[in-house]
Structure formats: structure tokens, C-alpha cells
DRENFIGU-864081 format. One record per residue (C-alpha): residue in three letters; residue number from 1; x, z, y. Coordinates in pm, whole numbers. Each point is the difference from the previous one (the first is absolute). Layout:
residues N
NODE   rest    nr        u        w        v
NODE    ALA   NUM        X        Z        Y
...
END
This chain:
residues 355
NODE   rest    nr        u        w        v
NODE    MET     1     4301    16953     3827
NODE    ALA     2      231     -297      -44
NODE    ASP     3      325      -15      194
NODE    GLN     4      144     -314      154
NODE    THR     5      177     -106     -318
NODE    GLY     6     -320       18     -205
NODE    VAL     7     -233     -177      236
NODE    THR     8      -45     -315     -208
NODE    GLY     9     -120      211     -292
NODE    ILE    10     -304      130      185
NODE    THR    11     -326     -123     -148
NODE    SER    12     -237      289       82
NODE    VAL    13     -202      -53      318
NODE    ALA    14       13      370       86
NODE    GLU    15      377        5      -51
NODE    ALA    16       36     -311      219
NODE    ILE    17     -197      165      280
NODE    GLU    18      209      317      -23
NODE    TRP    19      321     -203       -2
NODE    GLN    20     -112     -200      304
NODE    ALA    21      -85      321      187
NODE    SER    22      346      141      -77
NODE    HIS    23      159     -327      111
NODE    CYS    24     -185       28      333
NODE    GLU    25      141      349       41
NODE    ARG    26      352     -121      -73
NODE    ALA    27      -49     -277      257
NODE    GLY    28      -93      254      271
NODE    ALA    29     -378      -42       -8
NODE    PRO    30     -146      335     -115
NODE    ASN    31     -343      -62      151
NODE    THR    32      -37     -332     -178
NODE    ALA    33      119      175     -316
NODE    ARG    34     -288      249       23
NODE    LEU    35     -251     -281       40
NODE    VAL    36      145     -192     -296
NODE    ARG    37        3      314     -216
NODE    GLY    38     -364       48       96
NODE    LEU    39      -77     -325     -183
NODE    LEU    40       20      207     -318
NODE    ALA    41     -323      166      115
NODE    ALA    42     -151     -341       79
NODE    LEU    43       58      -98     -364
NODE    GLU    44     -252      265      -99
NODE    THR    45     -278     -123      231
NODE    ASP    46     -298     -199     -122
NODE    THR    47       99     -302      204
NODE    ALA    48       91     -362      -70
NODE    THR    49      332       60      178
NODE    GLY    50       82      302     -216
NODE    ARG    51      -95     -177     -321
NODE    ARG    52      204     -308       83
NODE    MET    53      303      215       83
NODE    ALA    54      -40      205     -318
NODE    ASN    55      -22     -313     -215
NODE    TRP    56      273     -194      177
NODE    GLN    57      165     -251     -231
NODE    GLY    58      376      -38        0
NODE    LEU    59      278      191      170
NODE    SER    60     -163      172      295
NODE    LEU    61      321       42      200
NODE    GLU    62      107     -363      -28
NODE    ASP    63     -349      -94      119
NODE    ALA    64       30      260      279
NODE    MET    65     -352      110      -88
NODE    PRO    66       19      343      172
NODE    LEU    67      120     -163      324
NODE    ARG    68     -275     -263      -15
NODE    VAL    69     -275      259       21
NODE    ALA    70      200      223      236
NODE    GLY    71       -8     -293      244
NODE    GLY    72     -377        2      -25
NODE    PHE    73      -16      368       91
NODE    HIS    74      227      -55      300
NODE    TRP    75     -219     -293      109
NODE    LEU    76     -305      228       -9
NODE    PHE    77      178      229      245
NODE    LEU    78      139     -271      229
NODE    THR    79     -340     -166       35
NODE    GLY    80     -174      331       71
NODE    GLU    81     -208       -8     -318
NODE    GLU    82      143      331     -123
NODE    PRO    83      170      199      277
NODE    ARG    84       33      311     -220
NODE    LEU    85      297     -166     -175
NODE    GLY    86      192       50      323
NODE    GLU    87       55      364      -97
NODE    ILE    88      195     -116     -307
NODE    TYR    89      196     -267      185
NODE    ALA    90       95      236      283
NODE    GLY    91      118      267     -244
NODE    LEU    92     -273      243      108
NODE    MET    93     -143       20     -353
NODE    SER    94      287      102     -225
NODE    ASP    95     -194      179     -273
NODE    GLN    96      -12     -250     -287
NODE    GLY    97     -331      141     -125
NODE    LEU    98     -166      -74      334
NODE    VAL    99      159     -346        5
NODE    ASP   100     -129      -70     -350
NODE    ALA   101     -352       97      100
NODE    LEU   102        5     -223      308
NODE    VAL   103      147     -296     -189
NODE    ALA   104     -262       32     -274
NODE    ASP   105     -281       28      255
NODE    THR   106      131     -302      188
NODE    ALA   107       18     -200     -324
NODE    GLU   108     -364       81      -68
NODE    ARG   109     -122      -75      353
NODE    PHE   110      196     -324       47
NODE    ASP   111       20     -129     -356
NODE    HIS   112     -117     -351       97
NODE    MET   113      264      -25      274
NODE    LEU   114      290      133     -207
NODE    LEU   115      -58     -204     -315
NODE    PRO   116      117     -338      144
NODE    TRP   117      335      153      101
NODE    LEU   118       91       10     -368
NODE    ASP   119      -16     -380      -21
NODE    HIS   120      329      -69      177
NODE    PRO   121      349      157       20
NODE    PRO   122      107      154      331
NODE    GLN   123      122     -233      270
NODE    THR   124      230      226      197
NODE    ASN   125      205     -281      161
NODE    GLU   126      243      254      147
NODE    ALA   127      230     -131      274
NODE    GLY   128      252      273      -77
NODE    ARG   129       91     -175     -324
NODE    SER   130      141     -288      203
NODE    ALA   131      304      219       72
NODE    SER   132      126      -62     -354
NODE    VAL   133      -75     -372       31
NODE    MET   134      192      -32      327
NODE    ALA   135      292      201     -139
NODE    ALA   136        8     -237     -298
NODE    LEU   137        3     -299      236
NODE    LEU   138      299      149      184
NODE    TRP   139      175       41     -335
NODE    LEU   140      -84     -357     -102
NODE    SER   141      114     -139      335
NODE    GLN   142      355      106      -92
NODE    ARG   143      -20     -215     -313
NODE    LEU   144     -231     -291       80
NODE    GLY   145       -6      -24      378
NODE    PRO   146     -234      139      268
NODE    ARG   147     -288     -252      -14
NODE    PHE   148     -302       70     -220
NODE    GLU   149     -337     -150      -92
NODE    LEU   150     -215      292     -118
NODE    ASN   151     -292      -16     -243
NODE    GLU   152     -200      309      -96
NODE    ILE   153     -235       35     -295
NODE    GLY   154     -269      267        4
NODE    ALA   155       14       -2      379
NODE    SER   156     -340      167       48
NODE    ALA   157      -59      -16      377
NODE    GLY   158      343     -153       58
NODE    ILE   159      145      293      192
NODE    ASN   160      342      -36     -162
NODE    THR   161       -1     -372       77
NODE    MET   162       25      113      362
NODE    LEU   163      336      171      -65
NODE    PRO   164      193     -242      228
NODE    ARG   165     -199      160      284
NODE    PHE   166       98      358      -95
NODE    ARG   167      295      197      138
NODE    PHE   168      205      165     -276
NODE    ASP   169      240      292       16
NODE    LEU   170      158       17     -346
NODE    GLY   171      263      270       -4
NODE    ARG   172       87      -94      361
NODE    VAL   173       18     -367      -89
NODE    GLU   174     -255     -154      236
NODE    VAL   175     -163     -339      -33
NODE    GLY   176     -312     -165      139
NODE    PRO   177     -153      -33      348
NODE    SER   178       84      308      206
NODE    LEU   179     -337        7      178
NODE    SER   180     -212      -16     -315
NODE    SER   181     -307      224      -13
NODE    ILE   182       89       87     -361
NODE    ARG   183      325      185      -64
NODE    ILE   184      100       57     -361
NODE    ALA   185      253      283      -18
NODE    PRO   186       -7      173     -339
NODE    GLU   187      215      303      -77
NODE    TRP   188      313     -172     -125
NODE    ARG   189      192      147     -290
NODE    GLY   190      340     -121     -109
NODE    PRO   191      209     -265      175
NODE    PRO   192     -173     -248      231
NODE    PRO   193      -69     -357     -105
NODE    PRO   194      243     -262      130
NODE    ALA   195      -47      -84      367
NODE    GLY   196      -65     -363       73
NODE    GLU   197     -248     -264       98
NODE    VAL   198     -330      -87     -161
NODE    GLU   199     -179     -313      119
NODE    VAL   200     -343      -63     -154
NODE    THR   201      -77     -371       27
NODE    ALA   202     -345       29     -162
NODE    ILE   203     -212      269     -164
NODE    ARG   204     -330       -4     -181
NODE    GLY   205     -181      181     -277
NODE    CYS   206     -281      -18     -251
NODE    ASP   207     -262      230     -144
NODE    LEU   208     -300      -48     -226
NODE    ALA   209     -216      184      252
NODE    PRO   210      183       13      334
NODE    ILE   211     -121      247      258
NODE    ASN   212      -80     -133      346
NODE    LEU   213      126      259      247
NODE    ALA   214     -220     -152      271
NODE    ASP   215     -305      107     -202
NODE    GLU   216      -73      363       88
NODE    ALA   217     -160       81     -335
NODE    GLN   218      292     -147     -196
NODE    ALA   219      254      176      218
NODE    MET   220     -184      328      -53
NODE    LYS   221       21      -48     -377
NODE    LEU   222      374      -51       26
NODE    LYS   223       32      317      209
NODE    ALA   224     -200      191     -261
NODE    TYR   225      278      -51     -254
NODE    ILE   226      248      180      226
NODE    TRP   227       41      360     -110
NODE    PRO   228     -158      218      271
NODE    ASP   229      311      220       23
NODE    ALA   230      200     -302      117
NODE    THR   231      -86       -4      369
NODE    GLU   232      309     -207       85
NODE    ARG   233     -111     -267     -247
NODE    ALA   234     -347       -5      154
NODE    ALA   235      146      -52      347
NODE    ARG   236      224     -277     -134
NODE    MET   237     -303     -167     -158
NODE    ASP   238     -178        0      336
NODE    ALA   239      307     -161      157
NODE    ALA   240       11     -262     -277
NODE    ILE   241     -369      -82       50
NODE    ALA   242       66      -50      371
NODE    MET   243      306     -214      -75
NODE    ALA   244     -199     -218     -240
NODE    GLY   245     -264      -42      269
NODE    ARG   246      258     -165      224
NODE    MET   247      133     -229     -275
NODE    PRO   248     -162       18     -346
NODE    PRO   249      232       -8     -302
NODE    GLU   250      -16     -303     -231
NODE    VAL   251     -151      113     -332
NODE    ALA   252     -145     -251     -247
NODE    ARG   253     -284       94     -233
NODE    GLN   254      187      -94     -316
NODE    ASP   255      114      123     -339
NODE    ALA   256      359      128        4
NODE    GLY   257      113     -229     -281
NODE    GLU   258     -140     -309      170
NODE    PHE   259      148      108      334
NODE    VAL   260      348       38     -151
NODE    ALA   261      -23     -336     -178
NODE    ASN   262      -98     -172      325
NODE    MET   263      273      185      189
NODE    LEU   264      268     -116     -240
NODE    ALA   265     -127     -359        4
NODE    ALA   266        5      -28      381
NODE    PRO   267      296     -159      183
NODE    GLN   268      264      255       97
NODE    GLU   269      200      -18      321
NODE    ALA   270      374      -16      -55
NODE    GLY   271      183      319       85
NODE    VAL   272     -315      213      -28
NODE    THR   273      -46      245     -288
NODE    ARG   274     -346      -19     -155
NODE    VAL   275     -116      355      -75
NODE    LEU   276     -281      132     -215
NODE    PHE   277      -83      362       81
NODE    HIS   278     -263      257      -88
NODE    THR   279      -59      372       42
NODE    VAL   280     -186      226     -243
NODE    MET   281     -226     -269     -146
NODE    TRP   282      176     -132     -312
NODE    GLN   283     -176      257     -219
NODE    TYR   284     -340     -147       88
NODE    LEU   285       85     -354     -117
NODE    PRO   286     -102     -109     -351
NODE    THR   287      293      -13     -241
NODE    ALA   288      -37     -377      -35
NODE    THR   289       31      -44      377
NODE    ARG   290      308      221       16
NODE    ASP   291      161     -198     -280
NODE    ALA   292      -85     -332      163
NODE    ILE   293      146      105      336
NODE    THR   294      316      134     -164
NODE    ALA   295       49     -321     -200
NODE    ALA   296      -61     -218      307
NODE    MET   297      245      199      213
NODE    GLU   298      269       -7     -266
NODE    GLU   299      -43     -375      -52
NODE    ALA   300       19      -62      375
NODE    GLY   301      294      238       25
NODE    ALA   302      193     -197     -258
NODE    ALA   303      -34     -305      225
NODE    ALA   304       81      184      324
NODE    THR   305      307      -97      200
NODE    ALA   306      200      147      286
NODE    GLU   307     -187     -237      231
NODE    HIS   308     -341       91     -146
NODE    PRO   309       22      363     -120
NODE    LEU   310     -280      210     -147
NODE    ALA   311      -61      377        3
NODE    TRP   312     -253      247     -134
NODE    ILE   313      -56      339      165
NODE    ALA   314     -221      249     -185
NODE    VAL   315      -93      344      133
NODE    GLU   316     -189      128     -301
NODE    THR   317      -80      304     -208
NODE    ASN   318      217       72     -300
NODE    ARG   319     -271       70     -257
NODE    GLU   320      229      230     -198
NODE    THR   321      106      229      286
NODE    PHE   322     -269      -83      259
NODE    ARG   323      277      -38      256
NODE    HIS   324      -26     -285      246
NODE    GLU   325      300     -229      -23
NODE    CYS   326      123     -291      209
NODE    LYS   327      159     -263     -222
NODE    VAL   328      137     -343       82
NODE    ARG   329       86     -311     -199
NODE    TYR   330      159     -305      162
NODE    TRP   331      120     -343      -97
NODE    PRO   332      264     -128      -19
NODE    GLY   333      216      300      -72
NODE    GLY   334     -224      300      -73
NODE    GLU   335     -228      -88     -288
NODE    GLU   336      -24      360     -123
NODE    ALA   337     -209      248      199
NODE    VAL   338      195      231      230
NODE    GLN   339     -159      329      104
NODE    LEU   340       68       50      368
NODE    ALA   341     -206      310       74
NODE    GLU   342     -267      250      -92
NODE    ALA   343     -273       64      254
NODE    HIS   344     -292      225       79
NODE    PRO   345     -324     -169     -119
NODE    HIS   346     -111      -49      361
NODE    GLY   347      341      -56      156
NODE    ALA   348       60      347      148
NODE    TRP   349      358       -5     -133
NODE    VAL   350      241     -244     -158
NODE    GLU   351      299       97     -214
NODE    TRP   352      253     -284       11
NODE    MET   353      199      -42     -320
NODE    ALA   354      176     -335       41
NODE    SER   355      359      -54      102
END
């Protein structure tokens, strides 16, 4: 089995599944780990899903292939199609042999329902990741001022574009409306971020296939990508769905590269920092799109001024270590990326590293 430092060298589908299962265990989700490990048995079934998994082209982990199909299994349980999976998700079936048999049987019985889940990467859209974004904004406010225009790429359902409505407790540094129905309070490691003000003047996002939280079927699909062990995340998702029902987030159906180009071309209010941000989505963009966004940001950064500053917040997976890092670039003054923190993949903890 590959360790964290060797993750980018994984090319075997079976090895990718085993690595993903171990990663789930390290992230505190042993029941999800058993289900994912059971996908090894699904590879051996005479099903279209098993064959497509077995013949997956490219780096399975970067594509998040095991988590794609794991979302399909969870959906089968949430919709009542396969209630037997509840024994795995509740930790009542801990024998891996029994789990393997149930996963294989489910793959055979629901092959036509599981196959489409392999078409798209997971859309977890986890509100907990906004803790790192808000901490980065507090850090930037000390350098660029407290007013921000926020723009998110890969926004999915737009949950993190609702972050001005969340209450944050970041190492006892509190920010956001005190009566919010969503409270983000990760375990904080290291010193707290700088206390200060954050005023969001505007916020919007984009996604190639945005999820409408008002649509019950789409919301259920989003919930299916939440690991069943994570009951707190599931409750937070329900709160986010309710919050979006009161005021839907603004998410454009648009390519990330086009969205960034339009963002940079739009008039910018003086004294407001224009911010591009994203969380655990960069890996899914084509290389050409990543390069185009980077070039556009650097060109715009070179022209940025104290009156019209620019910043880039990325909470993304380091593909060498598989650690989730919060990095910031800002212009003028901070052209090189600064790592502010490491974080749990779903925001359960944040380890602050910046001065």
C-alpha cells in the first residue's frame, strides 16, 4: 500500500482503492473505509460498473474514482433502494468479508444505477472548509484592508459562497453573524489567526454543473457524497440547504477559466480586495485551464495597486503528501504563495502555521 508521500505514483486501480480506504480510516471514517475497500470485490463482478472501474484510465486517485462510486452506494441507502448498506454505515458490519459480499451483491443488483456515478467527480461542497478561507481573509485584512469581493470557482451548490452568513470560531477568534444557523468551529491547532474585521461586499461562484439545493433530488445527490460516518457534516448540510432556501447563493453555470477572465475584466471598487478562492477542486481542472487561470491572475496581479488589490486563496490537496493546505498569494506585495495552514479534508481541524 502506498503511503502519503507515494500517492502520485499510484497507477493500479486496486492500489488506489486500498489507498483511499486507508485515507478514510486516517480521516476518522472507518465505516466508509470498509465500504470503499469492498469495491475491490466489486471489481470482480460481471457488471458494467466493475469493468469500468477495473479498466479506469489515468490516475484513479486524482480522478477520485473510488469516491465517485462510493457516493452511488450511499445514495442507494439514503433513497431506500438498498437499506442493507445501513449495517456497514452504522458500523454494525465490521467483518470485511461480509462487507465485500454485500458490496459485490449490491453492485450486481444495482449496476445500472451505480454506473452513472462514475461519470463525474464528487461534489462534496463542504462548509467546514470555509474555516480556512475565513482565516485567510482575516490574515489578508491585516495587509490589504477588511473589505473583500469574493469569487469562487468550482462552487458546486454554492455553499461556501454563503460564508458571510456563517458564524466562525477560529481558535477563539470569532467572526460572522452571532445568530447564524451554521457555526463553523473546527478544532484549532497552533496560534489563532489575527483578529479583525472582514466585510464581504459581494460574493458569487461558478461551476460547470451547479447543484440546485432547492431541488430535492440534486440535494440528495450532494448529501450522498458525505461520508456516512460524518454525522456532523450531514447535519450541517441540512442547515445549509435550509439557508439556501431562504436566500439562494449566486452560482453561474460557467467554465472556471472563463469565469476568472470575466472577473478580472470587471470594474473593481476602490478599497476592495478582489479575491479568487477555491477548495479541493483544482485537481479536477484540465491542465490548460489551470495554466490559463494562473497566467491571468499573475498578469492582473502585476497591475494591481494598493487601491485595487488582488488575492488568491487556495485550500487544496498537495498531490505529493495528500495533505490539504491553505495557501495565499496577494498583489501588490505577496506574489509568492504563502502557506497559512494545513486542514482536515472536511474542515474538522485547522493547524495554523502563519505568523
